[in-house]
N, C-alpha and C positions, 0 to 999 in steps of 0.2 A: 496226637503228636503235636509238638511245638516246633514250628518252622519259622525261620527268619530269612527274609528275602532282601537282598541288597540290589538296588537298581539305580542307574543314573537318570532314568526317565520314568516319570509316573504322572498320574493325573494331577493337574488338569492338562498336562502336555498331551497333544494328540499325535499318536504314532503307533506303529505296530508293536514295539516292545512294551510301551506303557499299557496298551490294551491287553497284551498277552499276560503281563504280570497281574493286572487287575482281574482278568478273567479267572486265572488260576487261584488268586487270592479269594475271590467270592466262592468259587466251587469247592475249595478246600474247607472254607468256613462252613458251607452247607453240609459237608461230610462230617462235621463235628470237630475239626482240627483248629488249633490256634495258630494264627499267622501274624507276624510283625513285619511290616514293610519299613525299610530304611531307604530314604530317598531325599534328593535335594529339594530345596524350595524352588518354586516356579512362579513366573509372573502370572497373576490371576489367582494364586492360592492364598486367599485372605483368611482362611480358617485358622482358629486357635487350636493347635494340636496338643496342648498341654494336658487335656483330659481324654485324649483319644488313645486308647491302648492298642490300636492296630497299626499306627504309623508314627515313625520318628522322622521329622524333617531336619536335615542338616543344613548349615549355612552354605550358600552357593552364590556364584556370580550369575545373574540371570541374563538371558538373551546374549549368551557368550558369542563374541565375535560377529554380532549381527544376526545370529541364528535364533531359533526358538528353543534352543537347548540351555540347560543350566549346568555350570561347572562347579562341582563341590569344592568348598574351601576346607583344607585340612585343619581341624581343630583337635588337638590331642585330648584323649579321654572323653570326648563329647558323647560317643556312642556307648562306651563301656557300661556305665551305670544302668542305662535302660536295658541293655542286653542281659546283664547280670540279674536284674529283677525278672526278666522274662524267662530266663533259663531255657534257651532253645535246645532241641535235640539234634537239629541238623541246620546247616547254613546253605542257602541257595543264592549264588551270585549270578546276576544277569548281564554283567559286563566284565571285561578283563582289565580294566584300569579305573582310576579314581575310586569309586565306592567298591569296585572289584577288589582293589588292594585291601580296603577296610574289611571286606568279607573274609579274605584270606587270613588277615590278622585275627579276626574274631574267631574263626574256626580253629586256628592253631592254638591260640591262647586257652581255649576251652576244650581242646582235644576233641573236636567235633568233626564229623565228615563234611566235606565241601562238594556241592554239586554246582556245575557251571553250565548255563544254557548259552550256546553259541548262536545268538539271535541274528547276527548281522555280518555281512561281508564288510568288515571294518575299513578296508582299503578304499571303499567307495564313498567314504565320508570324510576323508582327510582334507578335502577342500575347505572345510570349516576352520581348519587350523593353519595350513600352509599353502593352500591353493593346490593346483594340479601337479604335485611333485611325486615323481615315480619312486624315489628313494623312500619318502615318507610312507607311501602306499605299502611298499615292501616291509617297512618297519612295523606298520600297523598289523599287517598279515602275520608277521613273525611273532609279534607280541601276543596275539590271541592264541597262537598255537602253543607258545611257551607257557602261558597262563593255564591253558587247558591241561597241560601235563603236570601242573602242580596240584590239580584237583583229584578227587576220588572218583567222580563220575562226570561225564559230559552228556548233555542233552542236545540233540540236533532237531530242529523243527521239521526237517524233511530228509528223505533218503539222499537226495542230491547233495545236501550240505554234509550229511554224515560221511558220504563217500569223499567229498572234497577235502574236508579237514583231516580225514584219515590219510588221504594221499599227501597232504601237506606236512604230515608228521605228528599228528595227535596219536599218542600211544595209550592214553587213558581210555577205559571202556566207554564207548559211545552208544547211546540209546536214542532211537528216533521217537520223539513225542511231539506232535503238532499241538498248537493251541486250539482248543475246542471252540466251536461256533454254535450259538443258540439258533438252530435251524428253524424251530417253530416260530421264534420271534421274527426273524427276517422274512419268513414266508407270509406274515400277516400284515404287511404294510398297506397303506391306503394310497394307491396310485392316483385315483381320481382327486383326492384331496391335495396331493402334491402338485398335480398339474394346475389345479385351480389356484393354489397359493402362489405359483410362479407364472401365472397367466400363459400357460402353454396350451395350445389347442388340444382338445380331447382326442382327436384322431392323429395327432403328431406321432412320429416314430422317434423315440428318444435313445440316442447313443450316450452312454454314461461312463463316468470314471469317478472313483473315490480314493482319496489318499492325501498324504502330505504333498504340497506343490513345491517340490524342491529339486535342485539340479540332478541329484542321484537317481531320480525317478524317470529320466529320459522323456520329459514332458514336451519339449520342443518338437521332437520327432512325432510324438503322439498327436499334438495339436495340429501340426501341419498335415499329418495323415488324415485326420478326421475332417479338417477343413477342405482338403483336396477332394474327399468323397462327397461332402455336402454341396460342393459347387455344382455337382451334376444330379443331386438328389433333392427333390422337393419334399416339403413337410417333414423334414428331419431337424432335430434340435440336438445340441451337445450340452449335457448337464454335467458339471464338475462339482463334486462335493469335497471340500477340503480347503486348506489355506496354506500359504507359504510364499517364499520369495519368487517363485516362478508364476504366480498368479497373473502378474502384469504381462509376462511373455505370452501366455495363452490368450489374454485379451487382445494384445497387439496383433497377433497372428490372425485372429478372426476379424479384427478391424480392417487389416490390410486386404483381406479377402472379401470384405463387405458382407460379413456374416455375423457381425456382433449382435444383431437383433435376434439371432437364433442360438446364442450362447448364454447359458445360465451358470453363473459362478455363485454357488450358495454359501460359501464359507464353510466352516466346520459344522457338521451335523452330528448329533448324538441321539440316542434313545429312539423313540418312535419316528422322529423326523428322518433319521437315517434309514430306518426300515421302509418308510414311505418312498424315499428316493430310490432305493433298490427296486422296489416293486413297480415304480413308474418306468424304469429303464427297460427297453426292449433288447438292448445289446450292450455288453460291457466291454470296454477296450482297455488294454494294458500293455505297456512297452518297457517297464522297468527291468533292468538287468542286475539290480542290487538286492533282490529279495532272498529270504531264506525259507519263507513259507507262502507268503501272499494271502493273508487272511481275507482280504477284500474279495478275492476271487471266489472263495468258498461262501462268503456272505452273499455275493451276487447270485451264486448258483442256488443258495437256499431260497432265494426269491424267484427261482426258475428263469434266471437271466443268463443266457449263454455268453461265452467269452471269446473274444478274438485277442490273441496275445502273442508276443515274441517269446520264443523258447528261452528258458533260463532257470537257474536254481530256484526251487520253491514253486515254480510255475508248472513245470512238466508233470508234477505229482497231482495237479488238479485239472488242468486242461487236457482233454483227450481229443486229438484231432479228428474232426468230422463226427464226433459223438456228442460232446457238450459245447462245441465251438470250433474254432480254428487255431491251431498252434503253428505259427510261422517260424522259420529259422531265425536265430538270433540276429543274423546279419541281413535280414530281409530289407529291401529298400522301401522308402516311404511310399512310392507309387504302388508297390505291391500291396502294402498294408491298406492303402486307399481302395484299391480294386477289390480286395476281399470284403471290405466293409460294404462297398456298393453291391457286390453279388449277394451278400446276406440280406441287405435291406430290400433289394429288388425281388427277392424270392421268399416270401413268408412261409411257404411250405417247407423250405429247407430248414428254417429255424425251429419249427414246431417240434420235431423229434429231439432237437438239441435241448429244448426247455425241459422235457420230461427226464432226460438223462442227467441234466444239470442238477435237478432236485435229488436224484439218487446219489450223485457224487457227493453232495453236501452232507448226506447222512453219515458218510464215512468219518466225518470230522466232528461228531457230536461232542458236546462239552463233557458229558458223563464218561464217555469212553476215554477221552484224553486225560481227565483228572485221575481216573483209576490207574492209568499207565504210570502217571507221575507218582502216585502213592505207592505203587508196587516198587518203583525204583527207590523211593525214600526208604521203605521198609528193608529192602535188600541192602542198601548202603549202610544204614544204621546197624543192621545185624552183623556186618563185617567190621565195624569200627572199633569195638572194645579191644579185640586182640591185636588189631593193626596199629592202633593209635595210643594204647595205654590208658584208655578212659575207664570209667567205672568208679568203684568206691575207694580206690587207692589214694592215699593222701600224697599230695605233690609237695616236695620240698621247695623252699624259696629259690635255692640255687638252680633247681631244675627248671623252674619258671623263667629265671633270668636267662639261662642258656637257650631255652626254647624261644624267647623273645629275640635273642641275637640271631638264632638260626632263621627265624621267620623273616627278619629284615634282610638277612643275607640272601635268602632265596628270592625275595622280591627284587633286590638289586641285581642278582645274577640273572634273573629272568629278563630284565631289561637290557643288561649288558650283552647277553647272548643273542637277544633279538637284534640289537644294533650290530653285533659282529656278523650275524648271518646276512644282514642287509648289505654291509660293506663288502662281504666276500661273495 
């Protein structure tokens, strides 16, 4: 099968969506399918893609509004020639805007089915555009729902997101398909080597976190909770793998608590270095309320690392309270989070059964199982498309193409107008 994926974030950007797209890209290739990625240019992407038949980079404004995201610049017909040469059988959009619009146009023009993965709670990211504006949050939420209803199939990374978007008004069929995790890879890290590289005592207890260090991840709460527990715990270190605008906030909190000497900020880690970090962690902590799956939780559990987290979408599917960690209420206070950390660190016998169950939990999210679910969805969607969309060997008249182009643009405009109207009313 020939699959074309449109995404606003892709490598070398570090984030859940970029990793999800790349994971499925690699797994689909290994299954013998052809995949073309359409993505914006990113800072640090110096490769010449002219001879790469797997990715099309489109012009973009890099580090948009001070973030580490890129915003695609609309260039008419830039994508069409490459897509026509590739001849996809299905289009998969990973965002409801920017290149999501391009995905919709590409699918309509070629009379192909369109699948959309609702990766993100988009209202949690509006601060990158307008700050903390409630109206814009509502508009972002409405926009994702209206876009989903223009598609043929919707993928939700977790049951909680599937339920949420259905409740919000998605009427397109929704299928739950998480992103797979290479459990064997994350279970084979070198904890000793990691501790040696970062000068951490061999007998130290490591509390860890992995992810983008950004405001939507609720990291100020997390850092204060961990620092509060470490003030009463000896031989504990906090290791944070990732980078972003909140890196300095974490550092300042630990400096104010006179714990900076037991804080490790590794920056972004990939490959074996990331697996080593997970393996070195004795406890993983997480407080984000903006997740749709929480891949890092599964990766940590693949390394037999139990998790303490706040309840939230994408989290409750992975963390089972008192089985592979502790799941606290979403509104739990910082002091409560600190106490739970202290209790876990102070009682190693409590953690030991959590470790075994964590490894079992991770197996439910294996890459092979997840990519097979996606392939089943593709096959089902393509099987429905000829009768529904008029595809096949029928020759399309020029006037039909013209009318279809007008209808496509009208639907995109109507989607945004209706989203705005719902926001106002």
